[in-house]
C-alpha positions as CSV (number, residue, x, y, z in Angstrom):
1,M,28.6,-12.0,-12.0
2,G,29.5,-15.4,-12.9
3,S,27.1,-18.5,-13.6
4,P,24.6,-18.7,-10.8
5,G,24.0,-22.5,-11.2
6,S,20.9,-24.2,-11.2
7,R,18.3,-22.9,-8.6
8,Q,18.1,-26.2,-7.0
9,D,21.9,-26.2,-6.1
10,R,21.9,-23.0,-4.3
11,Q,21.6,-22.2,-0.9
12,P,20.5,-18.8,0.1
13,G,23.8,-17.6,1.2
14,D,25.1,-18.4,-2.2
15,T,22.2,-16.0,-4.1
16,R,22.1,-12.4,-4.6
17,I,18.6,-11.0,-5.0
18,T,18.4,-7.5,-6.8
19,V,15.3,-5.8,-5.4
20,I,14.1,-3.2,-7.9
21,G,12.3,-0.7,-5.7
22,A,12.9,1.0,-2.3
23,G,9.4,1.8,-1.1
24,V,8.1,0.4,1.8
25,I,7.4,-2.9,0.1
26,G,10.8,-3.4,-1.3
27,L,12.5,-2.3,1.9
28,A,10.4,-4.6,4.0
29,C,11.2,-7.4,1.4
30,A,14.9,-6.8,1.5
31,L,15.3,-6.9,5.0
32,E,13.3,-10.2,5.4
33,L,15.4,-11.7,2.6
34,R,18.6,-10.8,3.8
35,R,17.5,-12.4,7.3
36,Q,16.9,-15.5,5.3
37,G,20.3,-15.6,4.1
38,F,20.4,-14.2,0.6
39,S,22.8,-11.5,-0.5
40,V,20.6,-8.4,-1.4
41,Q,21.0,-5.3,-3.4
42,V,18.3,-2.5,-3.8
43,L,17.9,-0.5,-6.9
44,D,15.8,2.7,-7.0
45,R,16.1,6.0,-9.1
46,Q,15.3,8.0,-5.9
47,A,16.2,7.9,-2.5
48,P,14.6,5.0,-0.5
49,G,11.0,5.4,1.0
50,M,9.8,8.1,-1.1
51,G,6.9,8.1,-3.6
52,A,3.8,6.8,-2.2
53,S,5.7,5.2,0.5
54,Y,6.3,8.8,1.9
55,G,2.9,10.3,1.2
56,N,0.6,7.7,2.1
57,A,-2.2,8.4,4.6
58,G,-0.4,6.5,7.5
59,H,-3.4,4.5,8.2
60,M,-2.9,0.6,8.9
61,A,-6.2,0.1,7.1
62,T,-6.8,-3.6,7.9
63,E,-10.9,-3.0,8.0
64,Q,-10.6,-2.1,4.4
65,V,-11.6,-5.7,3.0
66,F,-13.5,-4.4,0.0
67,P,-12.3,-3.8,-3.3
68,I,-11.6,-0.1,-4.5
69,A,-14.9,0.2,-5.9
70,D,-18.3,-1.4,-6.2
71,A,-21.3,-1.2,-8.6
72,S,-21.8,2.4,-7.5
73,I,-18.9,3.5,-9.5
74,L,-21.1,3.3,-13.0
75,T,-23.4,6.0,-11.5
76,Q,-20.3,8.0,-10.4
77,L,-18.7,7.9,-13.9
78,P,-20.3,11.0,-15.3
79,A,-19.0,13.1,-12.1
80,M,-15.9,11.7,-12.1
81,L,-15.0,13.0,-15.6
82,R,-17.0,16.6,-15.2
83,D,-15.8,17.3,-11.5
84,P,-12.0,18.1,-11.4
85,M,-12.3,18.6,-7.8
86,G,-14.4,15.3,-7.0
87,P,-13.1,12.6,-4.5
88,L,-13.0,10.1,-7.5
89,R,-11.7,11.9,-10.6
90,L,-10.9,10.4,-14.0
91,D,-9.2,12.8,-16.4
92,W,-11.1,12.6,-19.5
93,R,-7.9,13.3,-21.6
94,Y,-6.7,9.8,-20.1
95,L,-10.2,8.0,-20.7
96,P,-8.9,6.1,-23.9
97,R,-6.0,4.8,-21.9
98,A,-8.1,4.0,-19.1
99,L,-11.0,2.4,-20.6
100,P,-9.4,-1.3,-20.9
101,W,-8.6,-1.0,-17.1
102,F,-12.0,0.1,-16.1
103,T,-13.7,-2.7,-18.3
104,R,-11.8,-5.1,-16.1
105,L,-12.6,-3.5,-13.2
106,L,-16.4,-3.6,-14.1
107,L,-16.1,-7.2,-14.6
108,N,-14.7,-8.0,-11.3
109,L,-18.0,-6.7,-9.7
110,R,-19.5,-9.9,-10.8
111,S,-20.2,-11.7,-7.7
112,A,-17.7,-14.5,-7.9
113,P,-14.6,-12.5,-8.8
114,Y,-15.8,-9.7,-6.6
115,A,-16.0,-12.5,-3.4
116,N,-12.4,-13.7,-4.5
117,S,-11.1,-10.2,-4.1
118,V,-12.7,-9.8,-1.0
119,A,-11.4,-12.9,0.3
120,G,-7.8,-12.0,-0.8
121,I,-7.8,-8.6,0.8
122,R,-9.1,-10.2,4.0
123,A,-6.2,-13.0,4.1
124,L,-3.6,-10.4,3.9
125,N,-5.2,-7.7,6.3
126,E,-6.0,-10.4,9.0
127,V,-2.3,-11.0,9.5
128,S,-0.7,-7.5,8.5
129,L,-0.9,-6.0,11.9
130,D,0.9,-8.8,13.4
131,A,3.4,-8.8,10.9
132,W,4.3,-5.4,11.4
133,R,4.5,-5.8,15.2
134,K,7.2,-8.5,14.8
135,L,9.0,-6.5,12.0
136,L,9.2,-3.3,13.9
137,D,10.0,-4.9,17.1
138,S,12.9,-6.6,15.2
139,I,14.2,-2.9,14.4
140,D,13.3,-1.1,17.6
141,G,10.6,0.7,15.8
142,R,7.4,-0.2,17.5
143,H,7.1,3.3,18.7
144,L,6.4,4.5,15.3
145,M,3.0,2.6,15.1
146,K,0.2,3.5,17.2
147,E,-2.5,0.9,17.7
148,D,-5.5,3.1,19.1
149,G,-7.8,2.3,16.5
150,S,-9.6,4.5,14.1
151,L,-13.1,6.4,13.5
152,L,-15.3,6.4,10.4
153,V,-17.7,9.3,11.0
154,Y,-21.1,10.6,9.6
155,E,-22.8,13.8,9.7
156,Q,-26.0,13.7,8.1
157,D,-29.2,11.4,9.5
158,Q,-29.6,10.1,5.9
159,S,-26.5,8.5,6.1
160,K,-27.4,6.2,9.0
161,P,-28.7,3.3,6.8
162,R,-25.6,3.5,4.5
163,I,-23.2,3.0,7.5
164,D,-25.4,0.3,9.2
165,H,-25.3,-1.6,5.9
166,L,-21.3,-1.1,5.8
167,A,-21.1,-2.1,9.4
168,A,-23.4,-5.5,8.8
169,A,-20.9,-6.3,5.5
170,M,-17.8,-5.6,7.5
171,S,-18.9,-7.8,10.5
172,A,-19.9,-10.6,8.1
173,Q,-16.1,-10.5,6.8
174,G,-14.8,-10.7,10.7
175,V,-13.8,-6.9,10.8
176,A,-13.8,-5.9,14.6
177,L,-16.1,-3.0,14.7
178,E,-18.3,-0.8,17.3
179,S,-21.1,1.4,16.6
180,W,-20.5,4.7,18.3
181,S,-22.8,7.7,19.0
182,G,-21.8,11.1,18.4
183,D,-21.0,11.7,22.1
184,A,-18.8,8.7,22.1
185,I,-16.7,10.1,19.3
186,R,-16.4,13.2,20.8
187,E,-15.1,11.7,24.0
188,L,-12.3,10.4,22.1
189,A,-11.9,13.2,19.9
190,P,-13.2,16.3,21.9
191,S,-12.2,18.7,18.7
192,L,-14.8,17.3,16.4
193,S,-18.0,19.0,15.6
194,T,-20.9,18.7,17.7
195,K,-23.0,17.9,14.3
196,L,-21.4,14.3,13.9
197,R,-24.5,12.1,14.3
198,G,-22.1,8.9,15.1
199,G,-19.9,6.2,13.6
200,L,-17.7,3.1,13.5
201,F,-14.9,2.5,15.5
202,F,-12.3,-0.1,14.6
203,P,-10.4,-1.2,17.3
204,A,-8.0,-3.5,15.2
205,T,-6.4,-0.8,13.1
206,A,-3.4,1.4,13.8
207,H,-1.5,4.4,12.4
208,V,2.1,5.2,11.9
209,V,3.4,8.4,13.3
210,D,5.7,9.3,10.3
211,P,5.7,7.1,7.0
212,A,9.1,8.4,6.3
213,A,10.6,7.4,9.4
214,I,9.1,3.9,9.1
215,S,11.2,3.7,5.8
216,R,14.3,5.1,7.3
217,A,14.3,2.4,10.1
218,L,14.0,-0.2,7.8
219,V,16.9,1.3,5.6
220,D,19.0,1.5,8.8
221,A,18.3,-2.0,9.6
222,A,18.9,-3.5,6.3
223,R,22.2,-1.8,5.9
224,H,23.2,-3.1,9.3
225,A,22.1,-6.4,8.1
226,G,24.2,-6.2,4.8
227,V,21.8,-5.0,2.2
228,T,23.4,-2.7,-0.1
229,F,21.8,0.3,-1.9
230,A,22.4,1.9,-5.2
231,T,20.6,4.8,-7.2
232,A,19.6,3.6,-10.9
233,E,16.7,3.8,-13.1
234,V,16.0,0.1,-14.3
235,R,14.8,1.0,-17.9
236,A,14.5,-2.6,-19.3
237,A,15.0,-6.4,-18.2
238,R,16.0,-9.8,-19.8
239,V,15.7,-13.1,-18.4
240,H,18.4,-15.7,-19.6
241,G,19.6,-19.1,-18.5
242,Q,22.3,-17.5,-16.4
243,G,20.1,-15.2,-14.5
244,V,18.6,-11.7,-15.3
245,T,20.4,-8.7,-17.1
246,L,19.0,-5.1,-16.2
247,Q,19.4,-2.1,-18.4
248,T,19.8,0.9,-16.2
249,D,20.7,4.3,-16.7
250,S,24.3,3.6,-16.0
251,G,24.8,0.6,-18.0
252,A,23.9,-3.2,-17.8
253,L,23.7,-5.2,-14.5
254,D,23.8,-8.9,-14.5
255,C,21.8,-10.2,-11.6
256,E,21.0,-13.7,-10.3
257,R,17.5,-13.2,-9.1
258,V,15.2,-10.2,-9.2
259,L,12.4,-9.1,-7.0
260,L,10.3,-6.4,-8.7
261,A,8.6,-4.0,-6.3
262,C,8.4,-0.7,-7.9
263,G,4.9,0.0,-7.3
264,A,3.1,1.9,-10.1
265,H,6.1,1.9,-12.2
266,S,6.2,-1.9,-12.3
267,A,4.2,-2.7,-15.5
268,P,6.7,-2.3,-18.2
269,L,9.4,-4.6,-16.3
270,A,6.9,-7.2,-15.3
271,A,6.5,-7.7,-19.0
272,D,10.2,-8.0,-19.7
273,L,10.7,-10.1,-16.7
274,S,7.7,-12.5,-16.8
275,G,6.5,-12.3,-20.6
276,R,3.0,-11.1,-19.3
277,R,1.4,-8.0,-19.7
278,V,-0.2,-6.9,-16.4
279,P,-3.3,-4.3,-16.3
280,L,-1.6,-2.2,-13.8
281,D,-2.6,1.4,-13.6
282,T,-2.3,4.3,-11.1
283,E,-4.4,5.7,-8.5
284,R,-2.8,9.4,-8.2
285,G,-3.3,10.2,-4.6
286,Y,-3.0,13.6,-2.9
287,H,-2.2,14.8,0.8
288,L,-2.1,17.8,2.6
289,M,0.3,18.1,5.5
290,L,-0.8,20.6,8.2
291,P,2.1,21.1,10.5
292,E,0.2,23.3,13.2
293,E,-2.2,20.6,13.8
294,R,0.0,17.8,15.6
295,H,-2.5,17.2,18.5
296,R,-6.1,17.9,17.0
297,L,-6.9,14.3,16.8
298,P,-5.7,11.1,18.7
299,V,-6.4,8.5,15.8
300,A,-7.1,8.5,12.1
301,V,-10.6,10.0,11.2
302,T,-12.4,9.2,7.9
303,S,-15.5,11.1,6.8
304,L,-18.2,8.8,5.1
305,E,-19.8,11.6,3.2
306,R,-16.8,13.9,2.5
307,R,-14.5,10.8,1.7
308,F,-11.1,11.6,3.0
309,I,-9.1,10.7,5.8
310,M,-7.2,12.7,8.7
311,T,-4.5,11.0,10.5
312,P,-2.3,12.5,13.3
313,M,1.6,12.4,12.9
314,S,4.5,13.7,14.5
315,D,4.9,16.4,12.1
316,G,1.2,17.5,11.9
317,L,-2.0,16.1,10.7
318,R,-2.2,14.5,7.3
319,L,-5.2,14.9,5.1
320,A,-5.5,12.4,2.3
321,G,-7.8,10.4,0.3
322,T,-8.7,11.7,-2.9
323,V,-8.2,9.7,-6.0
324,E,-7.5,10.7,-9.7
325,F,-7.0,8.5,-12.7
326,A,-4.7,10.7,-15.0
327,G,-1.6,8.3,-15.5
328,L,1.9,8.9,-14.5
329,K,2.9,11.6,-16.9
330,R,0.7,14.5,-16.2
331,P,1.7,17.0,-13.8
332,P,0.0,16.9,-10.3
333,N,-3.1,19.4,-9.9
334,M,-2.3,20.3,-6.3
335,A,-5.8,22.3,-6.3
336,R,-6.7,18.8,-5.3
337,A,-4.7,18.6,-2.3
338,W,-5.8,22.0,-1.1
339,Q,-9.2,21.0,-1.6
340,L,-8.6,18.7,1.2
341,H,-8.5,21.5,3.6
342,R,-11.8,22.8,2.4
343,L,-13.4,19.2,2.9
344,S,-12.2,19.5,6.5
345,Q,-14.1,22.7,7.3
346,G,-17.2,21.9,9.5
347,L,-15.8,18.6,10.8
348,F,-14.4,20.3,13.6
349,E,-15.7,22.9,16.4
350,H,-13.1,25.2,15.0
351,D,-11.4,25.0,11.7
352,L,-8.0,23.4,11.1
353,D,-5.0,25.9,10.7
354,A,-3.4,25.6,7.3
355,T,-0.5,27.9,8.0
356,D,2.7,26.4,6.2
357,A,0.5,23.4,4.9
358,K,2.5,21.3,2.2
359,P,0.8,19.5,-0.5
360,W,1.9,16.3,-2.2
361,M,0.9,14.0,-4.9
362,G,1.8,10.3,-5.5
363,F,1.3,6.9,-7.3
364,R,-0.6,4.1,-5.9
365,P,-0.3,1.0,-8.2
366,S,-3.7,-0.4,-8.8
367,L,-4.9,-3.6,-10.2
368,P,-8.6,-3.9,-11.5
369,D,-9.5,-6.8,-9.0
370,S,-7.9,-5.0,-6.1
371,L,-5.4,-7.6,-5.2
372,P,-1.6,-7.5,-5.4
373,I,0.8,-9.6,-7.6
374,I,2.9,-11.5,-5.0
375,D,4.3,-14.6,-7.3
376,S,7.5,-16.0,-8.8
377,A,8.2,-16.4,-12.1
378,R,10.8,-17.9,-14.8
379,D,11.9,-20.8,-12.7
380,G,12.2,-18.5,-9.7
381,R,14.6,-16.1,-11.2
382,V,12.0,-13.3,-10.9
383,L,10.0,-12.5,-7.7
384,L,7.0,-10.1,-8.0
385,A,5.4,-7.7,-5.2
386,F,3.5,-4.6,-6.5
387,G,0.0,-3.6,-7.0
388,H,-1.2,-3.0,-3.5
389,H,-3.4,0.1,-4.2
390,H,-4.0,2.0,-1.2
391,L,-2.9,-1.0,1.1
392,G,0.7,-0.8,0.4
393,L,1.8,0.3,3.8
394,T,-0.9,-2.0,5.7
395,Q,0.4,-5.2,3.8
396,A,4.0,-4.6,3.4
397,A,5.3,-6.7,6.4
398,V,3.1,-9.7,5.5
399,T,4.4,-9.3,1.5
400,A,7.8,-9.7,3.0
401,Q,7.0,-12.8,4.6
402,L,5.2,-14.3,1.4
403,V,8.1,-12.9,-0.8
404,A,10.6,-15.0,1.6
405,R,8.5,-18.0,1.2
406,L,8.6,-17.8,-2.7
407,A,12.4,-17.1,-2.5
408,T,13.1,-19.8,-0.4
409,G,10.8,-22.5,-1.7
410,R,9.5,-23.3,1.4
411,T,5.9,-24.5,1.6
412,G,5.3,-23.6,5.0
413,P,6.2,-20.4,7.2
414,A,10.0,-19.4,7.2
415,T,12.0,-19.7,10.2
416,G,14.6,-17.8,9.3
417,S,18.8,-18.7,8.7
418,G,20.2,-15.1,8.2
419,P,22.1,-12.9,10.8
420,V,18.7,-12.2,12.6
421,S,15.9,-14.9,13.4
422,L,12.4,-13.4,13.9
423,P,9.7,-15.1,16.0
424,P,7.6,-17.5,14.1
425,P,5.1,-15.6,12.1
426,S,1.4,-16.0,11.9
427,P,0.1,-18.5,9.4
428,L,0.4,-16.9,6.2
429,P,-2.3,-16.8,3.8
430,P,-2.1,-19.1,0.4
431,L,-0.6,-17.4,-2.4
432,S,-3.1,-18.4,-5.0
433,P,-5.2,-15.2,-5.3
434,Y,-2.1,-12.9,-5.8
435,R,-0.6,-15.1,-8.6
436,L,0.2,-13.3,-11.8
437,E,-1.3,-16.1,-13.8
438,R,-4.8,-14.7,-12.9
439,F,-4.2,-12.1,-15.7
């Protein structure tokens, strides 16, 4: 490519942005950037929409405004190391690598940083569904998201104080919820066990009928708008006066600007592109897809005691939710996926049918303060959007709006200057909680 000139002299239509990562966040960002008038190409080493974007729980988890851990994690550490099938697992072989990350996580449990994390998560979640509505409407994909709410259920009487405490904490953060009896839960979901004591209903949540279909719809819309896709593994990067040079498995690629959005694989490239080392680790998440249980539940249901979620999808019922810290290199322990079926036993009047069930494992990108990095660096030549942990799907559409704000240099909501102009977005949260400089 020729010299791109100064950033101040370029209009969006004169600039190519190369997106590294074709997960749901990279895809949403690529489409929004194209609609802002940028020329956009997307690189990924695998097909678009794979990885965590393919295997996520499908729950638009706007109610989850708290960080991934609280002070109780200290008491859980022995079990995390000892129990290979526990809902939260730390592989002892990975412990030396994980200690710095866990140290940062524990420091974030102090009152001030914890409150900052809650505020940052809540700010994104509050506008996430509206951002998804507008995005899906623009690609004729609204049918892919069901806004029927979700449930958190409990089985034991001794869990009642715990769920009441959680309800009070969520309500204090503005989360819409209703306390339901066991009978009310079974009126909505008759297949659930009569042993359920009650739970919380979250009316302002949603689920997707097929995470892969969401990605396909975004790819189709992006291609139609002029975004190009290429299969390439980006192994290193260098920022210089003329832009950015990416070293890929097929050679060097000169770019004007780059958006890094490759999830759990972002840390090495973030260091190359920004000069900062980010404390990014991965939660290895598992799911088990039950194709014979397409109609068992009408909404996503989470078990308080068993700590996993069940989401109805077009291809079956997806059981998900276990977390394992073992890094990016160790092979998956698919027994953890099958454990999800055992966890479901007793939650229904009749056990779930696991015929032709399909296990899966993927990597969720996690930062110790549970907030993503959404920022720009190197005079705008580098854009960053990664680290959304288990809220990547939930926050993808609003992240795309924030990245567009960064790319265009606008201080207010973008109005759109590309081939498609979307309705004005809801007011976006300030970017300060998601800045790279916090690390």
